N, C-alpha and C positions, 0 to 999 in steps of 0.2 A: 187633862192629859194623863196617861197611865205612867206610873213610875218605871224607870228603866229596869230591865231584867238582866242580871249579870250572871256570869259563870254557868250558863246553861250547858248541861252535859250532852254529849252526842248520844242520841236515843238508841238503846239496845235493840229496839224492835226492828230497825232497818236492816240488821244483819240477817234476819229471817227473810226479809224481802229480797236482799241481794242473793242469798243462797237459793231461794226459790227461782229467781231469774236465771241464775247460773245453770240450774238443772233444766229449766224450760228451754234455755238457749242451746244447751247440749242437744236436746231433742230436735229443736227447730233447725239448727245449723246442720246437724247430721242428716236430717231429712232432705234439706235443700242440696247438700253436697252430693248425694247419690241418686237423687230423684230423676234427673234428666237421663242418666245412664240406665236406670231401671225402666224408664219409659221407652228408650230406644233399643235396648238389648233384650229385655224380657218381654215387654208388651209389643215390640216390633213397630213402634211409631217411627216415622221419618224424623230427620233432624229438625225440620221446620215444625212438624206437628208436636214433637217433644218440647221444643222451645215455646210454642204457643200454650201448651198445657201447663208447663212449668210456670210461665209468667201469668197465666190465667189463675193458677193456684195462689201465687203471690199477690195478684190483684185482689182476689177475694179476701185474702188474709189481711190486707190493709184497707179494704173497704168496710169490713165488719166493725172496726173500731168505732164508727159512728153509732152503731146500734149498741155496742158495749158502753159507750159514753152515756147514751140515753138511759140505759138500765142502771148504770152506776150513779148518775147525777139526779135521776128522777124517781127511781123505784127501789132498787135493792141496796144501793150504796156500794162503794168500791170493794169492801171486804167480801160480801156475799157474791158480787158479780165475779170476782176472781175465782172463788171456790167453785161456783156452779158451772161456769164456762170452762174451767180447767178439767172438770169431769167429762164434758163433751169432747174436749181436746184428747183426753186419754182414750175415750171410746173410739175416736177416729184413728188413733195409733193402732189400737187392737184390730180394727177392720182392715187397715192397710197391711199389717203383718199377716193377717189371715189370707188376704188376696194374694200376697207374694208366695204363699204356701199352696195355693189352690191349683196345682198342676193338672189335676183331673178335670178341671172345668174347661170349657171352651175359651178361646182367646177373648172373644167378645164379653163373656161373663166375667173373666178376670179383669178386663179393662173396666167394666161397669163397677165392680166391687171396689176397685182401686179409686175410681173417681168419687164414689160415695165416701170412702175413708178420707180422701183429700178434702172434700167439702166439710166434713165434721172437724177435721184439724183446722181448716181455715176459719170456721165459725168460732172455735175455741181460742186459738191463738190471736185471731183478730179482735175478739171480744174483750180479751184481757189486756191488750196492748195499751189502750189509753188509761188504764187503771194502775198498772204496776208502779211506774216511776212517779206518777202523781200521788199515789197512795203513800209512797215513801216520802215524797216531798212534804206531805201534810203532817209528818211527824215532827217538823221543825217549826220554830217560831221566828217570823220575819218582822223586821230586818235584822234582829239581834243575832240570829244564827245563819246569816247569809253565807259566811265562809264555810260553816259546817255543811250547809246545803250544797255548796259547790263540791266539797269533799265527797258527799254522798253520791252526787252525779258521777264523779270520777270512779268511785268504788262500784257503783252500779254498772258502769261501762266495763270496768275491770272484770266483774263477774260475768258479764255478757261475753267478753273475749276469752276468758279462761274456759268457760263452757264450750264456746265455739272452737277453741284451739284443740282441746282434747277430742271433741267430736269429729272435726274435719279430718283429723289424722286417723282416728280409730275406726270409724264406720267404713271407709274405703278398704282398710285392712281386713275387716270382717267379711265384707261382701266379696272380696277378691280371693283371699287366701284360704277360705273355708269352702268346702263343696257340700251341697245338700240337695235333696230332691232330684237327683239325677243330672244336675247342672254343674259346670265347673266354677260357679259362683254361689254365694249364699246370701242373697238379699234378706230372706226371713230372719237370719241371725242379727243382721244390722238393724232391721226395723224392730225386732224384739227388744234389743238393748235400749233403743230410743223410747219404747213404750215403758220400760222399767224406770227410766230417768224421769219421765213425765209423772208417773205415780209418786216417785220420790219428791218431786217438786210440790205436789199437792200436800203431802204429809208434812214437809218442812214448813210450808206456809201456815198450816193449821196449828202447828206447835207454838207459833208466836201470837196466837189469837188474844191472849190476855194482856199483851204488852202494847198492842196497837192503839193509836188514837183513831177512833172511828167516827167520822163526821156523818151526820144524818144527811140523806139526799135532799137536795132542794126540791121545791114544788115545780116539777116539769121545767127546769131552767133552760134546757136546750130547746124545747118547743117554744118557750117564751122568747128565746134569742132569735130563732127563725121567724117567729111571729112578729117580733119587733122590726126585723129587716123588711119583711113583706109588707107590713103596714106602712112603714116609712116610704117604701118604693111606690106603693099604690097611691098614697096621699100626695106624693110628689108629682105623680103623673096626672092625677085628677085636679090638683090645685095648680092653677097657672102661675100664681104668685104666692110667695110666702116670706114672712119677715124673719123666719128662723135662720140662724147662722149655719146650721148643718141640717141636711135633709132628714136625718134621723131624729132631730129634735121634735119633728111633727108627731112622732110616735109617743111623745110625752102625754098626749091626750088620752092614751089607753094604757100605757105602761109606766111603771114607777121611774123615778129619776135615776135610781141605781141601775135598773135594767137597761135604760137607754144609754147611760154612761158606759156600762160594761160592754154593750153591743158595739158602741162607737170605738172603744178601745180594741175590741176583738177584731173589728174590720181593719183597723190600722195595722195590727199584727199580721192579719191574713194577706194583706196586700203583697208583701214580698213572697208569700207562698206560691204565687203564680209561677215563679221561676223554678220551684223545687222539683216538679215531676221529671224534668229532663235529667237532672242529676240521678234520681232513683232509677231511671231507665238504663243508664250506663252502669250504675253500681250493681244492680241485680243480675247483670249478664255475666258476672263472674261464675255464677252457678249454672249457667246455660251455655252461651256461646263460647266463653273462655274454656269451659270444661270440654266442650266438643272440639275446640281447637287443640286442646292438650291431648286428645285421643289420637291426633295425627303426629305426635311427637314421641321421641325416645326417652323413656324414663329410667333406663338401665345405667348402673354405675360399674365401671371396670373394677374388678377385684372383689366385689361383694355380690351376694346373691339377691339382695333386696333392690327393688326398683320403686320409683315414685309412680303412684297410680294417677291417672288423669284428673280424677276428682280430688286427689289428695293435695294438689297444688294450692288449693284454697286454704290449707293450713298456714301458709305464709302470712295470710291476711291477719288472723287474730294474734299470731305470734309477734309480728312486728308492730301491730296496732297496740298491743300491751306495752311494748317498750316506748312507743310514742306517747301514750297516755301519761306514763310516769315522767316523761321529759317535757310535757307541754309547757308548764310554768317556768321551768329552769332553762330550757334550751329552745324549743320551737317558737313559742310566743315572743321571747326576747329577740330572736332573729327576725321574725316578721315585723316586730316593732321598729327595727332599724330601717325597714323599708316603708314605714308609715302605715303598716297594716295593724291597727290596734282595735278598732271597733268590731263587734260581732259580725255585722253584715259585710265588712271588708274581709274578714276571715272566710266567710262563706264564699265570696267571689274568688278568693285564692283557691279554695277547695274545688270549686267547679272548673277552674282553669287547669288544675292538676288532673281532673277527670278527663278533660278534653285531650290533654297530652297522653294520658294512659291509652285512650282509644286510637290515637294516632300511632303510637308504638305497636298496638295490637294489629293495626292495618299493615304496618311495615313487616311485622313478623308473618302475617298471613300471606303476604306477597312473596316473602322469602320461602315459605313452605311450599307454595304452589309453583314457584319458578316461572319460566317463560313458556309461552304457548306458540305453536307454529301458526304463522299468518302467511297465507299464500296470496301474492298480489292478484288483483282481479283480472289482470291481462295475461297472467301466466298460469300454466297448469303443470302438475308433476305426477309422476307415477313411480312406484317402487316395485322392483322385481326381487322375490325371495327364491333362492336356489334350493330346491328340494332334493338335490343329488349329492352324492359323496365325492364329487369331482368338481373341478373348477369349470366355470362357464365364462366365456369371453364375449364381450359386446363388440360387434363389428360395425354397427351403424355409426356414421360420422356426423349426422345432422342433429344429434341430440346433445344436450348439455348434461354431461355426467358429473354428479357430485361424488368424486373419488376416482379410483383407477378403473381400467376396463375389465379387470378380472373380478368375478364374483366367487368367493371362496365357497367350499362345501357348506351347506346350511347358512350361507351368507346372504347379503342383500346389497342392492344398489339402487340409488335414487337418481331419477332423470328429471330434468326440467325442459319445458318446451313452451313456446309462445304460439298458440294456434291462431289462425286467421279468423276463426269464428268461435262462438261459445263452446263448441265441441268439435274437435278435429280428430282425424284418423291418420296415424303415421306408421311407417314401416320400421321394423326392428329386426336385426339379424343376430342370432346367437349361435355359438359353437361350444360344445362340451369338450372337455379334455378326453384324450384317447382312452383313459381308464374307464370311461363310460361307453365304450364302443359296443356293449351288448344291447344298447338301446337303438331303436330305429331312428334314422335321421338325426343322430346325435351331433353331427357336425354341419348340418345344413338347415337349422331352424330359421325359416323366413316367415314372419307373421306380422299382423297389424295390431296396434294397440290404440286405445281411445284416450285422448287427453282433453280435459274440460277446464275451462278458465276458472281460477279461484278454487280448484278442487285437487285432491290427491286420490289416485286410484292405485290399488295394489294388485299385483299379478304373482301367481305361484308357478314356478318352473317345475313341472312334474312329468310323469309318464302315465299312459293309459294302462290300466290294470289288465287289459285283454291282450294287446299286441305290443306293449312296451314302447309305444310311439311317443316321442318327446313332444310336449305341447305347453303353451303358456296359458294358464287358466286365470281368467279374471275373477277377482273377488267381487261379488255382486254389488256391494255397497261402497259408497264413497268413504274414504278414511275420515273418521270423526275424531278431531283433535280437541274437542271440547271437554274440559275437565269438569267432573261433577262438583257441585257446590259443597258437598260434604267432604270432599277430599279423598274419597275412596279411589283406588287405582282402577283403570279400565283395562280389561283384558279381552283379546280375541284369540282364538286358536285356529290355526290353519293345519289341516291334516292331509297326508298323502291320500290319493284317490283309492289306493288298494288296501287301506286300513279300515277294518270294520269298527264302526262306532257303536260299541255295545257298553253295557253298564260296568264292564270290567276295567275300563280305562278311567282313572280318577285322579283328581288333583286334591291332595290331602294336606291340611295344615299340620306342620310339624309340631306346633305347641298345643293345638286344640284338635284332638282326634275326631271330635264330633263335627268339626267344620271341614266340609269337603265339597267338591264340585264335580259332577259327572261330565266328562268331556262331551257326551252326546248333547248336552244343553247348549253347546257352542257350535252346533252343526251349521247354523246359518251364517257363521263367521262374522257376526256382528260384535261390536265392543260391548262387554257386559261389566257392570260394576261388581267388584269382589272386595273382600276384606283384605287388608294388607297383612303381610307376615311372611314367614318361610314355609314353603310348600314342597312336598314330594310328589312326583308324577309316578303313579303306580299302575301296573297292569296285572290284574288278578292278585296273586300273592307276591309278585315281584316288583321291585322298584326300578323304574327306567332311569330316572334322574332325581337328584336331591338338591337341596339348597337353591330352589327357585324362589328368590327373594323379591317380593313385591313391596315397594314403598309407596307412601301416599302421593296423590296428585301426579301420577305418572301414567302414560299410555303404553301398554304392553302388547306385543304380538308374540305368541308362542307357536313355533313351527314344530310339528311332529312328523317324522318320516320313517319309512321302513328301512332297516339296516340289516341285511342278511348276514353280515359278519358278526353281529352282536347276539349274545345268548338270549336276550329278551326280544330281539328282532326289531326293536324300535329305538330311536334316539330323538332328542329334542334340542331346541335352542330358543332362548328368550331374547327378544329385541325390546329395547326401551327407547321411546321418543318423548320429547317434552318432559324430561325428568323433573320431578319435584325434589325437595330436600327433606331428609329425615333428620330434623334438628333435635338437639337435646331439649327436654322439657324445661330446663332451667332458663332457657332463653325467654320464658314468660316472666321471669323475675322483674325486669324493668317496668313492665306495665303494671304488675301487682304493686310495686313500690309506689308508683305514682298514685294508684287508686287507694292505697292504704293511707297515704298522707291526706288525700282528698277526703276519705272516709272519716278519719279521726277528727279532723278539723271541722268538717261539715256537720257530722252527727253530734259531736260534743257541744259545738256552738249552737246548733239549731235546737237541740233538746233544752238546753239551759235558757236559750232565748225564748222559746215557747213557754216555759214554765214561769220565768220571771216577768215576762211581758203580758201574760194573760191575767185577767181579773180572777181573784181566788174563787169566786162562785162558779166559774165555768172553765176550770182548768182541764177537766176531762173532755169537754167540748173542743177546746183548742188542741188538745192532744189528738183527738179523733180527726180534726181537720188536717193536722200535721201528717197523720197516717194516711189520710185520703190522698195527699200529694204523692205518697209512696205508691198507692194503689193506681193512680192515674199514670204514673211513670211506667208501671208494668203493663198497663193497657197500651201505652205507646209502643212497647216492644212487641206486643201481640199484633198490633196493626201493621207495624213495619215487617214483621215476619210473614204475615199473611200476604203482603205485597210481594215478598220474595224477590229480593235483588238477585240478579243472575249470578253475580260473584260476591262472595262473602266479604272480600276486601273492600268492595264499594259500600257495603252496609256499614262496616266499621268506620270508614271515612265520613259517611253521612252522619253517624252519631257524634263523631268528633267535631265536625262542623256545627252540628245542632247545639252541642254543649257550649261551644265558643260563643255562638249567637245568644244562647241563654245567659251566659255570663254578663254580656252587655245589657240584657234585659234586667237582670238582677241589680246591676249597677244603677240603672234608671229608676227601678222601683224603690230602691233603698236611699235614693239621693236626699229626699226630704224627710226621711223617717226620724221621729223624735223618740228617744228612749225613755222608758217609764220604770217606776218601781212601785211595789205594793207592800202594804203592811199585812202580815198574816199572824193571827193568834191561834194557839192550840185549841182554844174553845171558840173558834171563829164561827159565830152564829149571828153576828151583828153586822148589818150593812155599813155601819159607821166605821168599821175597822178597815175598810178598803180605801186607802188614801193614795192618790196618784200624785207623784212629784216629778219635777224635771230631773234630767240626768245630772245637771249641775249640782243638785242637792243630794242625790244618792248615786254613788258610783256602783255599777254592777260588777260582780266578780272581783272587786277590789282593784280593778284596772284603772 
């Protein structure tokens, strides 16, 4: 037995690893923060397409750790693997920055270059993921430095969150508040800063090269691990009976005792991993679905000129996560212990429960943003009359159920309900205009028929013929569509007087973004069209007809434009809103972020340390790669669900919340019989005999 080693100092080399990770996380977190908005606003992908590309990128980033682990454990070693793949990472950043500047390229070319850059970044960041914290962990001697190892993991996560905190706040500011290349945003500036930080990460890591403990790669240890599993499975299938206690013991015919033992231990640790992907599926949507939800919310603060950008809400995560990390041992863990939550796997279940709650709150908020939608009974029909005159119109029919009074104000509207005897019925309606409209033919004797369809709403426009000024009730060709778009954009239709010429001089111009405008001629078919929300001005040539046309998310709008001979511009308008959404402040996302932050800190801190301490020293990178693979599969789950495309986003959020709750019960089942282990690790660990497995009763992990 080796003599005990006392007073081992905290290795200085790990500070270079922590600083490298902080810079790399600055890069990665900043990229994830603004990526989905870059895809949707600059490359013009839809919300679902942007979500799938975003999570496809994250999927590849966490799939590549398997290959990084193979390179580190079998060929290059961790140090060289980190250096070489970090260079690939930096090249990807440069390509992405170049793609964001390539305005002269076609959109398809710009998209292609962007995808190439994202693939390079995924190869780089994914390849180094299984190496960084395991390389740092190898600087310690176990079990003598177990407490110092725990401190390293805390400091490592602190570096991650500091880099993420600065980046998630700064990159949205750069992309939003600067203008470049003819746009009112500047994504190239944000991507360029991220490229600089990745270069800094490489330089910092190289500076510590003489201080690192660099272990030689094993002889194809990962291939042997997979080979051991496959051999055991094959022999188990071929051999009908076996005297071995464990099916992997059969592999002892071909593999060494240590290799079989390590593989058995690895499989025991991997068993609870089955439940990990669903957590990552929820966790990663902070950068996609939650950011897209934030774009439908108000980030302004009264009294100050600064506003929270939609992608900037993610700053809350690293900020509060930092505070939680520092309070884990003193506050959070003691509180959980009072409720019997002490073991690592119990903490993981608490984390997944908080994630389920976070998405339940997300669904509630989404429902509140969208508000209610009109539902017409299948036995009832309705129609709406818009008054296109500058005088009152009175409804004389008594057989109709009128929602409101009998008088329709100038540029006003009235809604009628009727129960037809068949799927579609025709009813008579009588209207009389005020005497101030006596210049129009038959102004006081409009007797006409309207169509009513079961379960539908039909709109009519009370106007006059441009030739003989005869009053008539014109039907809008399409049924009223009260379906709100999944992305929350408002729907707008424009109804225009018959005698107004629909030329390019009539425009709807965004008051904040002069480049954003809609030609009224594009609304000639009087269909509902999705538009960007915001404040608009209705302009005719050089003149402004009306201002402060405010469109908020998840609302159905009808804009009526009529000729007004008494106005200098000759036109006037009125905006109608039905099924209004709610333009809530962006800070209403805070509760869901708080729940996810608690889930994140507990789940990640516990799972990383559990992976390292429970994995055999020879194959720690393999175990880390498997851990990252669960992250990859989680993002694949999001891609699949997004491809299925729930009709309403709130239903998708509820689905993920329920899935996470079910997954929590699965994790409880998988971890019920788990036995905790501990391993001895020496700084010159090249001897298989140093790997000693003990029961938890003999060695307590994390000092708990």
